C-alpha positions, 0 to 999 in steps of 0.5 A: 203056962204061957201057951194056955194063956195065949190059947185063951186070948185067941179064943176070947178074940175069936168070940168077940169077932164073932159077936161083932160079925153077927151084929154087922150082918144083922145090919139094922141096928143103926136104923130107926123104926121109922126107916125100917117101917118105910122100907117095909111099906114100900117093898115086898120080899119073895123068899124060899124056906130052903134058900140060904141067901134068904136066911141071910136077907132075913138076918139083915132085917133082924128085929124088923123082919115082922114089919115086912111082907114076905111071900114064900114061893114054897107056899105061893108058887104062883108068885114066880109067874106073877112077878117073873121071879127066877131067883130068891130072894127077890125084892119088889120095889116100885114095881121093879124086881131087885134080885139078891141080898140087899143091905139096909143102905141099898134098900133105903136108896131103892125105896127112897126112905131115910 
């Protein structure tokens, strides 16, 4: 019976860790709507539908994702040349390219939003 109890405790701990991890990765839970709107107003996010890093970036934006201007290269291949994009996700902030997944803290700093 002790072995069954230990297995149950391990499963509960794993489930709690997964829930906490999802909330951490989501990343925007502690940021005000005003901050997220400011970041969205001062940036463009270029992504692809098949890019796993793009999925991670969208997960970080979480519930605020709909505030952001997302350009999908799958539907708008001209943006690759327009912004000289080599990889996605790519952020355009203050006419500069920032490649890779960015945290909300990094986006705040890059956009000057608080």
